N, CA, C and O atoms as a GROMACS GRO file, in nm:
protein
  292
    1UNK      N    1  -4.393 -13.029   1.878
    1UNK     CA    2  -4.427 -12.888   1.882
    1UNK      C    3  -4.354 -12.816   1.768
    1UNK      O    4  -4.234 -12.836   1.748
    2UNK      N    5  -4.428 -12.735   1.694
    2UNK     CA    6  -4.368 -12.664   1.580
    2UNK      C    7  -4.284 -12.546   1.628
    2UNK      O    8  -4.292 -12.505   1.744
    3UNK      N    9  -4.204 -12.493   1.539
    3UNK     CA   10  -4.122 -12.376   1.571
    3UNK      C   11  -4.209 -12.258   1.613
    3UNK      O   12  -4.177 -12.189   1.710
    4UNK      N   13  -4.317 -12.234   1.541
    4UNK     CA   14  -4.405 -12.122   1.575
    4UNK      C   15  -4.469 -12.140   1.712
    4UNK      O   16  -4.485 -12.043   1.786
    5UNK      N   17  -4.506 -12.262   1.745
    5UNK     CA   18  -4.562 -12.288   1.878
    5UNK      C   19  -4.459 -12.262   1.986
    5UNK      O   20  -4.492 -12.208   2.092
    6UNK      N   21  -4.335 -12.301   1.962
    6UNK     CA   22  -4.228 -12.277   2.060
    6UNK      C   23  -4.200 -12.128   2.075
    6UNK      O   24  -4.176 -12.080   2.186
    7UNK      N   25  -4.204 -12.054   1.964
    7UNK     CA   26  -4.185 -11.909   1.972
    7UNK      C   27  -4.296 -11.843   2.054
    7UNK      O   28  -4.269 -11.757   2.137
    8UNK      N   29  -4.420 -11.884   2.030
    8UNK     CA   30  -4.530 -11.827   2.107
    8UNK      C   31  -4.514 -11.861   2.254
    8UNK      O   32  -4.535 -11.775   2.340
    9UNK      N   33  -4.479 -11.983   2.285
    9UNK     CA   34  -4.462 -12.025   2.424
    9UNK      C   35  -4.355 -11.939   2.493
    9UNK      O   36  -4.371 -11.903   2.610
   10UNK      N   37  -4.249 -11.908   2.422
   10UNK     CA   38  -4.142 -11.825   2.479
   10UNK      C   39  -4.188 -11.680   2.497
   10UNK      O   40  -4.145 -11.614   2.592
   11UNK      N   41  -4.273 -11.631   2.408
   11UNK     CA   42  -4.317 -11.491   2.414
   11UNK      C   43  -4.435 -11.470   2.508
   11UNK      O   44  -4.455 -11.358   2.557
   12UNK      N   45  -4.514 -11.573   2.534
   12UNK     CA   46  -4.638 -11.559   2.610
   12UNK      C   47  -4.621 -11.489   2.745
   12UNK      O   48  -4.703 -11.403   2.777
   13UNK      N   49  -4.519 -11.520   2.825
   13UNK     CA   50  -4.507 -11.451   2.954
   13UNK      C   51  -4.491 -11.299   2.941
   13UNK      O   52  -4.536 -11.225   3.028
   14UNK      N   53  -4.429 -11.253   2.835
   14UNK     CA   54  -4.411 -11.109   2.814
   14UNK      C   55  -4.540 -11.042   2.767
   14UNK      O   56  -4.552 -10.920   2.775
   15UNK      N   57  -4.635 -11.120   2.717
   15UNK     CA   58  -4.760 -11.065   2.665
   15UNK      C   59  -4.871 -11.062   2.769
   15UNK      O   60  -4.974 -10.998   2.748
   16UNK      N   61  -4.851 -11.129   2.879
   16UNK     CA   62  -4.954 -11.143   2.982
   16UNK      C   63  -5.006 -11.006   3.028
   16UNK      O   64  -4.928 -10.920   3.068
   17UNK      N   65  -5.136 -10.986   3.021
   17UNK     CA   66  -5.198 -10.864   3.068
   17UNK      C   67  -5.197 -10.748   2.970
   17UNK      O   68  -5.253 -10.643   2.999
   18UNK      N   69  -5.135 -10.764   2.855
   18UNK     CA   70  -5.131 -10.657   2.756
   18UNK      C   71  -5.248 -10.673   2.659
   18UNK      O   72  -5.297 -10.784   2.637
   19UNK      N   73  -5.290 -10.561   2.603
   19UNK     CA   74  -5.402 -10.564   2.510
   19UNK      C   75  -5.360 -10.505   2.376
   19UNK      O   76  -5.272 -10.418   2.369
   20UNK      N   77  -5.425 -10.552   2.270
   20UNK     CA   78  -5.398 -10.501   2.136
   20UNK      C   79  -5.470 -10.367   2.123
   20UNK      O   80  -5.591 -10.357   2.144
   21UNK      N   81  -5.394 -10.263   2.087
   21UNK     CA   82  -5.453 -10.131   2.068
   21UNK      C   83  -5.491 -10.108   1.922
   21UNK      O   84  -5.596 -10.050   1.894
   22UNK      N   85  -5.408 -10.155   1.830
   22UNK     CA   86  -5.436 -10.133   1.689
   22UNK      C   87  -5.367 -10.241   1.606
   22UNK      O   88  -5.262 -10.293   1.644
   23UNK      N   89  -5.427 -10.274   1.493
   23UNK     CA   90  -5.371 -10.370   1.398
   23UNK      C   91  -5.383 -10.309   1.260
   23UNK      O   92  -5.488 -10.257   1.223
   24UNK      N   93  -5.275 -10.315   1.184
   24UNK     CA   94  -5.277 -10.266   1.046
   24UNK      C   95  -5.225 -10.377   0.956
   24UNK      O   96  -5.118 -10.433   0.979
   25UNK      N   97  -5.303 -10.409   0.853
   25UNK     CA   98  -5.264 -10.514   0.760
   25UNK      C   99  -5.257 -10.454   0.621
   25UNK      O  100  -5.356 -10.405   0.568
   26UNK      N  101  -5.138 -10.458   0.562
   26UNK     CA  102  -5.118 -10.411   0.426
   26UNK      C  103  -5.105 -10.530   0.332
   26UNK      O  104  -5.133 -10.643   0.370
   27UNK      N  105  -5.063 -10.503   0.210
   27UNK     CA  106  -5.052 -10.611   0.114
   27UNK      C  107  -4.941 -10.709   0.150
   27UNK      O  108  -4.951 -10.827   0.116
   28UNK      N  109  -4.836 -10.663   0.217
   28UNK     CA  110  -4.727 -10.753   0.256
   28UNK      C  111  -4.683 -10.737   0.401
   28UNK      O  112  -4.613 -10.824   0.454
   29UNK      N  113  -4.722 -10.628   0.467
   29UNK     CA  114  -4.678 -10.604   0.605
   29UNK      C  115  -4.796 -10.606   0.700
   29UNK      O  116  -4.906 -10.564   0.666
   30UNK      N  117  -4.771 -10.656   0.821
   30UNK     CA  118  -4.870 -10.656   0.928
   30UNK      C  119  -4.805 -10.588   1.047
   30UNK      O  120  -4.691 -10.619   1.083
   31UNK      N  121  -4.876 -10.494   1.109
   31UNK     CA  122  -4.825 -10.426   1.228
   31UNK      C  123  -4.925 -10.436   1.341
   31UNK      O  124  -5.046 -10.426   1.319
   32UNK      N  125  -4.875 -10.456   1.463
   32UNK     CA  126  -4.960 -10.464   1.581
   32UNK      C  127  -4.904 -10.369   1.686
   32UNK      O  128  -4.785 -10.373   1.717
   33UNK      N  129  -4.991 -10.284   1.741
   33UNK     CA  130  -4.953 -10.192   1.848
   33UNK      C  131  -5.023 -10.237   1.975
   33UNK      O  132  -5.145 -10.251   1.977
   34UNK      N  133  -4.946 -10.260   2.081
   34UNK     CA  134  -5.003 -10.299   2.209
   34UNK      C  135  -5.031 -10.175   2.293
   34UNK      O  136  -4.974 -10.069   2.268
   35UNK      N  137  -5.119 -10.188   2.392
   35UNK     CA  138  -5.152 -10.074   2.477
   35UNK      C  139  -5.034 -10.024   2.558
   35UNK      O  140  -5.037  -9.913   2.610
   36UNK      N  141  -4.930 -10.105   2.570
   36UNK     CA  142  -4.809 -10.066   2.643
   36UNK      C  143  -4.718  -9.978   2.558
   36UNK      O  144  -4.617  -9.928   2.607
   37UNK      N  145  -4.753  -9.960   2.430
   37UNK     CA  146  -4.671  -9.882   2.339
   37UNK      C  147  -4.576  -9.968   2.257
   37UNK      O  148  -4.512  -9.918   2.164
   38UNK      N  149  -4.566 -10.096   2.289
   38UNK     CA  150  -4.479 -10.187   2.213
   38UNK      C  151  -4.542 -10.214   2.077
   38UNK      O  152  -4.664 -10.218   2.062
   39UNK      N  153  -4.456 -10.235   1.978
   39UNK     CA  154  -4.501 -10.253   1.841
   39UNK      C  155  -4.431 -10.374   1.781
   39UNK      O  156  -4.314 -10.400   1.809
   40UNK      N  157  -4.503 -10.448   1.700
   40UNK     CA  158  -4.443 -10.560   1.628
   40UNK      C  159  -4.487 -10.557   1.483
   40UNK      O  160  -4.595 -10.508   1.451
   41UNK      N  161  -4.403 -10.608   1.397
   41UNK     CA  162  -4.434 -10.611   1.254
   41UNK      C  163  -4.392 -10.745   1.196
   41UNK      O  164  -4.300 -10.810   1.246
   42UNK      N  165  -4.461 -10.785   1.091
   42UNK     CA  166  -4.428 -10.910   1.023
   42UNK      C  167  -4.449 -10.892   0.873
   42UNK      O  168  -4.532 -10.812   0.830
   43UNK      N  169  -4.374 -10.965   0.797
   43UNK     CA  170  -4.383 -10.963   0.651
   43UNK      C  171  -4.459 -11.086   0.605
   43UNK      O  172  -4.426 -11.198   0.645
   44UNK      N  173  -4.560 -11.067   0.521
   44UNK     CA  174  -4.637 -11.178   0.466
   44UNK      C  175  -4.585 -11.209   0.326
   44UNK      O  176  -4.588 -11.122   0.238
   45UNK      N  177  -4.539 -11.329   0.306
   45UNK     CA  178  -4.490 -11.370   0.175
   45UNK      C  179  -4.605 -11.385   0.077
   45UNK      O  180  -4.714 -11.426   0.117
   46UNK      N  181  -4.584 -11.353  -0.049
   46UNK     CA  182  -4.690 -11.369  -0.149
   46UNK      C  183  -4.740 -11.514  -0.150
   46UNK      O  184  -4.661 -11.608  -0.146
   47UNK      N  185  -4.871 -11.531  -0.157
   47UNK     CA  186  -4.930 -11.664  -0.162
   47UNK      C  187  -4.963 -11.724  -0.028
   47UNK      O  188  -5.024 -11.831  -0.023
   48UNK      N  189  -4.924 -11.660   0.083
   48UNK     CA  190  -4.959 -11.713   0.215
   48UNK      C  191  -5.105 -11.683   0.245
   48UNK      O  192  -5.164 -11.593   0.186
   49UNK      N  193  -5.161 -11.760   0.338
   49UNK     CA  194  -5.303 -11.742   0.371
   49UNK      C  195  -5.327 -11.607   0.437
   49UNK      O  196  -5.237 -11.549   0.498
   50UNK      N  197  -5.449 -11.558   0.425
   50UNK     CA  198  -5.488 -11.430   0.483
   50UNK      C  199  -5.525 -11.448   0.630
   50UNK      O  200  -5.567 -11.556   0.671
   51UNK      N  201  -5.510 -11.341   0.708
   51UNK     CA  202  -5.551 -11.342   0.848
   51UNK      C  203  -5.695 -11.296   0.858
   51UNK      O  204  -5.747 -11.236   0.764
   52UNK      N  205  -5.760 -11.322   0.971
   52UNK     CA  206  -5.898 -11.276   0.990
   52UNK      C  207  -5.904 -11.123   0.994
   52UNK      O  208  -5.801 -11.056   1.000
   53UNK      N  209  -6.024 -11.071   0.992
   53UNK     CA  210  -6.046 -10.926   1.000
   53UNK      C  211  -5.976 -10.869   1.123
   53UNK      O  212  -6.004 -10.913   1.235
   54UNK      N  213  -5.887 -10.771   1.105
   54UNK     CA  214  -5.810 -10.719   1.219
   54UNK      C  215  -5.894 -10.648   1.324
   54UNK      O  216  -5.858 -10.650   1.441
   55UNK      N  217  -6.005 -10.586   1.285
   55UNK     CA  218  -6.084 -10.511   1.382
   55UNK      C  219  -6.138 -10.601   1.493
   55UNK      O  220  -6.169 -10.551   1.601
   56UNK      N  221  -6.149 -10.730   1.469
   56UNK     CA  222  -6.196 -10.822   1.572
   56UNK      C  223  -6.091 -10.844   1.680
   56UNK      O  224  -6.122 -10.904   1.783
   57UNK      N  225  -5.967 -10.798   1.659
   57UNK     CA  226  -5.859 -10.817   1.755
   57UNK      C  227  -5.830 -10.692   1.838
   57UNK      O  228  -5.763 -10.700   1.941
   58UNK      N  229  -5.880 -10.577   1.794
   58UNK     CA  230  -5.849 -10.451   1.862
   58UNK      C  231  -5.915 -10.447   1.999
   58UNK      O  232  -6.031 -10.484   2.015
   59UNK      N  233  -5.839 -10.403   2.098
   59UNK     CA  234  -5.879 -10.390   2.239
   59UNK      C  235  -5.907 -10.523   2.306
   59UNK      O  236  -5.978 -10.528   2.407
   60UNK      N  237  -5.854 -10.629   2.252
   60UNK     CA  238  -5.867 -10.760   2.315
   60UNK      C  239  -5.732 -10.799   2.370
   60UNK      O  240  -5.629 -10.743   2.332
   61UNK      N  241  -5.732 -10.895   2.458
   61UNK     CA  242  -5.607 -10.944   2.514
   61UNK      C  243  -5.520 -11.006   2.406
   61UNK      O  244  -5.570 -11.050   2.302
   62UNK      N  245  -5.392 -11.010   2.431
   62UNK     CA  246  -5.300 -11.065   2.332
   62UNK      C  247  -5.328 -11.212   2.306
   62UNK      O  248  -5.295 -11.263   2.198
   63UNK      N  249  -5.387 -11.283   2.402
   63UNK     CA  250  -5.417 -11.424   2.380
   63UNK      C  251  -5.522 -11.442   2.271
   63UNK      O  252  -5.530 -11.550   2.212
   64UNK      N  253  -5.602 -11.340   2.242
   64UNK     CA  254  -5.702 -11.350   2.136
   64UNK      C  255  -5.638 -11.358   1.999
   64UNK      O  256  -5.701 -11.407   1.905
   65UNK      N  257  -5.516 -11.312   1.985
   65UNK     CA  258  -5.448 -11.314   1.856
   65UNK      C  259  -5.375 -11.445   1.831
   65UNK      O  260  -5.346 -11.478   1.716
   66UNK      N  261  -5.345 -11.517   1.934
   66UNK     CA  262  -5.264 -11.637   1.922
   66UNK      C  263  -5.319 -11.741   1.825
   66UNK      O  264  -5.242 -11.791   1.743
   67UNK      N  265  -5.447 -11.776   1.829
   67UNK     CA  266  -5.492 -11.885   1.742
   67UNK      C  267  -5.464 -11.862   1.594
   67UNK      O  268  -5.427 -11.957   1.525
   68UNK      N  269  -5.482 -11.742   1.543
   68UNK     CA  270  -5.458 -11.723   1.400
   68UNK      C  271  -5.315 -11.688   1.369
   68UNK      O  272  -5.278 -11.680   1.252
   69UNK      N  273  -5.233 -11.667   1.470
   69UNK     CA  274  -5.095 -11.629   1.441
   69UNK      C  275  -5.005 -11.749   1.414
   69UNK      O  276  -4.902 -11.733   1.348
   70UNK      N  277  -5.039 -11.868   1.463
   70UNK     CA  278  -4.949 -11.980   1.440
   70UNK      C  279  -5.017 -12.107   1.394
   70UNK      O  280  -4.948 -12.201   1.354
   71UNK      N  281  -5.146 -12.115   1.398
   71UNK     CA  282  -5.214 -12.238   1.354
   71UNK      C  283  -5.240 -12.231   1.205
   71UNK      O  284  -5.274 -12.126   1.150
   72UNK      N  285  -5.224 -12.341   1.141
   72UNK     CA  286  -5.253 -12.350   0.998
   72UNK      C  287  -5.402 -12.375   0.979
   72UNK      O  288  -5.460 -12.459   1.049
   73UNK      N  289  -5.463 -12.304   0.887
   73UNK     CA  290  -5.607 -12.317   0.864
   73UNK      C  291  -5.640 -12.402   0.746
   73UNK      O  292  -5.757 -12.422   0.716
   0.00000   0.00000   0.00000
């Protein structure tokens, strides 16, 4: 199991039942706002792969974001 998979496994219980309210993707920063008001941000290093279109994640359960957050494409 990779480090990212272990991190997701540890975070999954806290995400249960929450939905993504908004996603913002900039040139180097990614922000996610959950319907509970919680917010998370991540820094994308230059040259890393791009994420899918963020609008496809809005108002979906947090489990919908998991596949592209830690799997290598």
